[in-house]
C-alpha positions in Angstrom: 22.2 119.3 115.4 23.4 120.1 111.9 26.9 121.6 111.6 26.6 124.7 109.5 30.2 125.7 109.7 31.5 126.2 106.2 34.5 124.1 105.1 37.3 126.4 104.1 38.3 126.1 100.5 41.6 124.3 99.9 44.0 126.8 98.4 46.1 126.1 95.4 49.5 127.8 95.1 50.9 129.0 91.8 53.8 127.3 90.1 54.6 125.2 87.1 54.1 122.0 89.0 50.6 123.0 90.3 48.9 124.1 87.1 47.4 120.7 86.3 45.9 120.4 89.8 44.7 124.0 89.6 42.8 123.3 86.4 40.8 120.6 88.3 40.4 122.5 91.5 39.4 125.9 90.0 38.0 125.3 86.5 36.6 128.9 86.4 40.2 130.3 86.3 41.7 130.6 82.8 45.2 129.0 82.8 48.1 129.1 80.3 47.2 126.5 77.7 50.7 126.5 76.2 53.9 124.7 77.3 56.1 127.2 79.2 59.1 125.0 78.8 61.3 126.1 76.0 60.1 129.7 76.0 62.9 132.3 75.6 62.8 135.9 76.9 63.1 138.2 73.9 61.8 141.1 76.1 63.4 142.4 79.3 61.2 144.7 81.3 62.3 147.2 83.9 59.7 148.1 86.5 57.5 145.0 86.8 54.4 146.1 88.7 50.6 145.9 88.3 50.5 148.2 85.3 52.9 146.1 83.2 51.3 142.9 84.3 47.8 144.1 83.3 49.0 145.3 79.8 52.2 144.2 78.1 52.6 140.8 79.9 48.9 140.1 79.1 49.4 140.7 75.4 52.4 138.3 75.2 50.3 135.8 77.1 47.6 136.2 74.4 50.2 135.5 71.7 51.6 132.5 73.5 48.0 131.1 73.8 47.8 131.4 70.0 51.0 129.4 69.6 52.9 132.5 68.7 55.8 134.5 70.1 57.6 131.7 72.0 60.8 133.7 71.7 59.1 136.8 73.0 58.5 135.9 76.6 59.5 138.3 79.4 62.3 138.6 81.9 61.6 141.1 84.6 64.3 143.3 86.1 64.2 145.4 89.3 66.7 148.0 90.3 65.0 149.7 93.3 64.9 148.3 96.9 61.1 148.2 96.7 61.5 145.6 93.8 62.7 142.9 96.3 59.1 142.0 97.1 58.3 141.5 93.4 61.4 139.4 92.9 60.4 137.1 95.8 56.8 136.8 94.8 57.4 136.0 91.1 60.4 133.7 91.7 58.4 131.8 94.3 55.6 131.3 91.8 57.7 130.6 88.6 56.7 134.0 87.3 53.0 133.1 87.3 50.4 135.5 88.7 46.6 136.0 88.7 45.1 138.8 86.7 41.6 139.6 88.0 39.2 141.8 86.0 36.7 143.5 88.2 33.4 144.3 86.3 31.0 147.1 87.4 28.3 144.5 88.3 30.7 142.8 90.8 31.6 139.9 88.6 35.3 138.8 88.8 37.1 137.3 85.9 40.4 135.5 86.8 43.2 134.4 84.6 46.7 133.1 85.4 49.4 134.8 83.2 52.5 132.8 82.2 54.4 135.2 80.0 57.0 136.2 82.6 59.5 133.4 82.8 62.3 135.0 84.8 63.0 137.9 87.2 66.4 139.4 88.0 67.0 141.9 90.8 70.0 144.0 89.6 71.6 144.6 93.0 71.9 140.8 93.4 74.1 140.5 90.3 74.2 143.5 88.0 76.8 141.8 85.8 74.3 138.9 85.1 71.6 141.5 84.2 73.9 143.3 81.8 75.0 140.1 80.1 71.3 139.1 79.8 70.6 142.4 78.0 73.7 142.0 75.8 72.7 138.5 74.7 71.5 137.7 71.2 68.0 136.6 72.4 67.0 140.0 73.8 65.4 142.2 71.2 63.2 144.6 73.2 63.9 146.4 76.6 60.6 147.8 77.8 60.0 150.2 80.7 57.4 151.2 83.3 59.7 153.1 85.6 57.1 155.8 86.5 56.8 159.3 85.2 59.6 160.5 87.4 61.9 157.6 86.5 63.4 159.2 83.4 65.4 161.8 85.3 64.1 164.6 83.1 63.9 168.2 84.4 60.2 169.1 84.4 60.7 172.5 83.0 63.8 172.4 80.8 63.1 168.9 79.5 66.8 168.0 79.8 68.3 164.9 81.4 69.7 165.7 84.8 73.3 164.6 84.7 74.2 165.6 88.3 71.5 163.7 90.2 73.5 161.5 92.6 72.6 158.0 91.2 73.3 159.2 87.7 76.5 161.0 88.6 77.7 157.8 90.4 77.0 155.7 87.2 79.0 158.2 85.1 82.1 157.8 87.2 85.0 156.0 85.5 84.7 152.2 86.1 81.5 152.5 88.0 79.4 149.4 88.5 76.0 150.6 87.2 73.1 151.0 89.6 70.5 152.9 87.5 68.5 151.7 84.5 70.5 154.1 82.4 73.8 152.8 83.4 72.7 149.1 83.0 71.0 149.5 79.6 73.8 151.7 78.1 76.5 149.3 79.2 74.6 146.4 77.6 74.3 148.4 74.4 78.0 149.1 74.5 78.7 145.4 74.7 76.3 144.6 71.9 78.0 147.2 69.7 81.4 145.7 70.5 80.1 142.2 69.7 78.5 143.2 66.4 75.0 142.5 67.6 71.9 144.5 66.5 70.8 146.9 69.3 67.6 146.1 71.1 64.6 148.4 70.9 63.9 150.6 74.0 60.1 150.7 74.5 58.7 153.1 77.1 55.2 152.4 78.4 55.0 155.1 81.0 52.4 157.9 81.2 54.4 160.6 79.4 53.7 162.6 76.3 56.1 161.4 73.6 57.4 158.7 76.0 59.6 157.3 73.2 61.2 160.7 72.7 61.6 161.1 76.4 63.3 157.7 76.7 65.5 158.5 73.7 66.6 161.9 75.3 67.4 160.2 78.6 69.4 157.3 77.3 71.3 159.2 74.6 72.2 162.0 77.1 73.5 159.5 79.6 75.5 157.5 77.0 76.9 160.7 75.5 78.1 161.9 78.9 79.7 158.5 79.3 81.1 158.1 75.8 80.3 160.6 73.0 80.8 157.9 70.2 78.5 155.5 72.1 75.9 158.2 72.5 76.0 159.0 68.8 75.7 155.2 67.9 72.6 154.8 70.2 71.0 157.9 68.7 71.5 156.6 65.2 70.8 152.9 65.7 68.3 152.3 68.5 64.5 152.6 68.0 62.5 154.3 70.8 58.8 153.7 69.8 56.2 155.8 71.7 53.1 154.1 73.2 49.9 154.8 75.0 48.7 152.3 77.5 45.3 152.7 79.3 43.9 150.5 82.0 43.1 151.5 85.5 45.1 149.2 87.7 44.9 150.0 91.4 47.4 148.9 94.0 46.9 145.3 95.1 45.6 145.0 98.7 45.4 142.2 101.2 41.6 142.3 100.7 42.2 141.5 97.0 44.4 138.6 98.0 41.7 137.3 100.4 38.9 137.8 97.8 40.9 135.8 95.2 41.6 133.0 97.7 37.9 132.8 98.7 36.5 133.1 95.2 38.9 131.1 93.2 40.8 129.0 95.7 44.1 130.6 94.7 47.0 131.6 97.0 48.8 134.3 95.1 51.5 136.4 96.7 51.0 139.3 94.3 47.9 139.2 92.0 46.9 142.1 89.8 43.4 143.6 89.8 42.1 145.9 87.0 39.1 147.3 85.2 37.7 145.7 82.0 38.8 148.5 79.7 42.1 148.0 77.9 43.9 150.0 75.3 47.5 149.9 74.0 48.4 152.1 71.1 52.0 151.4 69.9 54.2 153.1 67.3 55.3 150.4 64.8 59.0 151.2 64.9 61.5 148.5 66.2 65.2 147.9 65.7 65.4 144.1 65.9 61.9 142.9 65.2 58.8 142.6 67.5 56.1 140.2 68.5 53.1 139.9 66.2 51.2 142.4 68.2 48.7 142.8 65.4 47.3 139.4 66.5 46.3 141.0 69.9 44.3 144.0 71.0 47.4 146.2 70.5 46.8 149.0 67.9 49.9 149.6 65.8 50.1 153.1 64.4 52.6 155.4 62.8 51.8 158.3 65.1 50.8 157.8 68.8 50.6 161.5 69.7 46.8 162.0 69.2 46.1 159.0 71.4 48.5 159.9 74.1 47.3 163.5 74.3 43.7 162.2 74.7 44.7 159.8 77.5 47.1 162.2 79.4 44.9 165.3 79.2 41.5 163.6 79.7 42.0 160.5 81.9 45.2 161.3 83.7 44.6 165.0 84.2 41.0 164.3 85.3 42.4 161.9 87.9 44.2 164.9 89.3 41.1 167.0 89.1 39.3 164.4 91.1 41.8 163.3 93.8 42.6 166.5 95.8 39.1 167.8 95.9 37.8 164.3 96.8 40.3 163.8 99.6 39.4 167.2 101.1 35.7 166.3 100.8 36.3 163.1 102.8 36.3 160.5 100.0 38.9 157.7 100.1 37.7 155.5 97.2 37.7 156.8 93.6 34.3 155.3 92.7 32.6 157.0 95.6 34.1 160.3 94.6 33.2 159.9 90.9 29.6 159.1 91.9 29.3 162.5 93.5 27.4 164.6 90.8 29.4 167.7 91.8 32.8 166.0 91.2 31.5 164.3 88.0 30.2 167.6 86.6 33.5 169.4 87.4 35.5 166.7 85.7 33.3 166.7 82.6 33.5 170.5 82.5 37.3 170.4 82.7 37.4 167.8 79.9 35.0 169.7 77.6 36.2 173.3 78.2 40.0 172.9 78.7 41.3 169.5 77.9 39.5 168.7 74.7 40.5 171.9 72.8 44.1 171.0 73.1 43.7 167.6 71.5 44.4 166.6 67.9 41.9 164.4 65.9 42.1 160.9 67.2 41.6 158.3 64.4 39.0 155.7 65.2 38.0 157.3 68.5 34.8 159.2 69.4 36.2 161.6 71.9 32.7 162.5 73.3 32.0 158.8 74.0 35.5 158.4 75.4 34.8 161.2 78.0 31.5 159.8 79.0 33.1 156.4 79.4 35.9 157.9 81.6 33.4 159.0 84.2 31.8 155.5 84.0 35.2 153.9 84.4 36.1 156.1 87.4 32.7 155.0 89.0 33.3 151.3 88.8 32.8 150.1 92.4 34.5 146.8 91.7 37.9 148.3 91.1 38.1 150.1 94.5 40.9 152.4 93.3 42.0 154.7 96.1 42.1 158.5 96.1 45.5 158.2 97.9 47.0 156.5 94.8 45.9 159.3 92.6 47.2 161.9 95.0 50.7 160.4 95.2 53.8 161.8 93.3 51.9 165.0 92.2 55.1 166.8 91.4 55.7 164.2 88.6 52.1 164.2 87.4 50.7 167.7 87.4 53.6 169.2 85.3 53.4 166.4 82.7 49.6 165.9 82.5 47.9 169.2 83.4 50.2 172.1 82.9 50.6 171.5 79.1 46.9 172.0 78.9 47.2 175.3 80.7 50.0 176.5 78.4 48.2 175.6 75.2 44.9 177.1 76.4 46.7 180.3 77.5 48.5 180.7 74.2 45.2 180.6 72.3 43.2 182.7 74.9 41.2 179.7 76.0 39.8 178.9 79.4 42.2 177.9 82.2 40.0 178.4 85.3 39.3 174.8 86.1 42.9 173.7 85.5 44.0 176.5 87.9 41.5 175.2 90.4 43.0 171.7 90.1 46.5 173.2 90.9 45.0 175.1 93.8 43.4 171.9 95.1 46.9 170.3 95.0 48.4 173.3 96.9 45.6 173.0 99.5 46.1 169.2 99.8 49.9 169.7 100.1 49.4 171.8 103.2 49.2 168.5 104.9 46.0 169.0 107.0 42.4 168.3 105.8 39.3 170.4 106.5 38.7 168.6 109.8 42.2 169.3 111.0 43.4 165.7 110.5 46.9 165.2 109.0 47.3 164.3 105.3 50.0 161.8 104.4 51.5 163.5 101.4 53.5 161.1 99.2 55.8 162.8 96.8 59.5 162.5 95.9 59.9 166.2 96.9 57.4 166.1 99.7 59.2 168.5 102.0 59.6 171.1 99.3 56.0 171.1 98.1 54.6 171.1 101.7 56.9 173.9 102.7 55.7 176.1 99.9 52.0 175.1 100.3 51.6 175.6 104.0 53.2 179.0 104.1 56.6 178.1 105.6 58.5 179.5 102.7 56.2 182.5 102.5 56.8 183.3 106.1 60.5 183.0 105.7 60.5 185.4 102.8 57.8 187.8 103.8 54.2 187.6 102.8 54.0 185.6 99.6 50.7 184.1 98.6 52.2 182.6 95.5 55.0 180.7 97.2 53.6 177.4 95.8 53.6 178.7 92.2 57.0 180.2 92.6 58.8 176.8 92.3 60.0 177.2 88.7 61.3 173.6 88.6 57.6 172.6 88.7 55.7 175.5 87.1 58.2 177.4 84.9 57.0 180.9 84.2 53.3 180.1 84.9 53.4 182.7 87.7 53.7 185.3 84.9 50.3 184.3 83.5 48.0 186.8 85.1 44.8 185.0 84.0 45.9 181.7 85.4 47.1 183.3 88.7 43.9 185.1 89.2 41.9 181.9 88.8 44.3 180.1 91.1 44.0 182.8 93.7 40.2 182.7 93.6 40.1 178.9 93.9 42.6 178.7 96.7 40.9 181.5 98.6 37.6 179.6 98.3 39.2 176.4 99.5 40.5 178.1 102.6 37.3 179.9 103.4 34.3 177.7 102.3 35.9 174.3 101.8 36.2 171.9 98.8 32.5 171.2 98.3 31.4 174.8 98.2 34.4 175.7 96.1 33.2 173.3 93.4 29.7 174.7 93.6 31.1 178.2 93.1 33.3 177.2 90.2 30.5 175.5 88.4 27.9 178.3 88.8 28.9 180.3 85.7 28.9 177.1 83.7 25.3 176.0 84.5 
């Protein structure tokens, strides 16, 4: 009898000492073809996750492969308890990780990235982190700390000085625990030592992210030391950027697939779509890597590109996720393949999102919108609806509500945007259309759920607009009669006929 049992593939672990063996065992995997010894970290990055590793770290790896930027490698820094896992994974693998591009036809393209050469977890030794930032070799501090990580009030746009972590860092002789406290202290030391300040480069999904970062760090520094705040405002560059690549959360299934397909044992690989765009303002304090030798697009004005991305891609993700969840979808590509959802998203983009954009040099916006639906529909990526639904209170005010306000000001359509807000309110009630609980993930979860499910309304009498009455999220939007009427209609439909029929009703006048 023939033994048909498949022999398990021998797995290669990632590390500096295993790269040569990996090249022989897995020739289909692209490996760093440069000597990692002698690299220096000119960039310190706060918030190392999948997004950063599919974008900024990849571009530096491209440069290193060209024999360039050997003094622009990356040192990652974590400040949150959740960053411990990333510390352990990267340090265990000498900073190496696998980037896997998932193509729509099912093809996987694997590459090991070597541009991250160190990782520091600030609570382990915050003094060492500060001194690293204050050292002469560091010229850029980059950030992917999430949309809510800048501690900016969503309506006033001001830095919140009395949030507990920030208030603790502002105390006299405090040992810093926030990114603001750590970075500002490092800048203080650089000024005292006569060193040129580093550039602070935000790569988060925020309109004018460079301006937001500037506002946050200058406000913190000014509250700590007025002279220091003025020096940072005058001396530090805060370039804006727009980075676009769908990068879902890495799952155990991804790890298993990478092990089976490529023979790699990777504690924390990154999976992403083929599309990649990084538009970066060419404004730096102390030099920069030769990004022009990569796919990075250096420009003088990022705003047209960031508006396109935030108001078409990011806002459309919000337009998809709540309706999709209520309709029973759990994977984004399944939802995007539903003609009803796809038609709704394209209608939002055409009627409400696009009119608020500026001309985008070098981009055909109509093709971009068509490509977005195709990207959402990529079955290889397996992005989850839950990921898009998370942290809505940080996302809706920054990505969608600016569209509402601009459209309202010009007398334009806001009905589909209002329906997206209503779908969030319905989702935040915490129970789906089958009566099953919804796990709402949000930094102010209790607050949004209490206003969505009627608890606040019951406590203050009948109030159908309790959700919209949160001025920290919605400002004066409740005073916009056209928006409120559209919101009321959509929410009423969601409660009476469900998400699918609601979309059908919303689209009837547009057919």
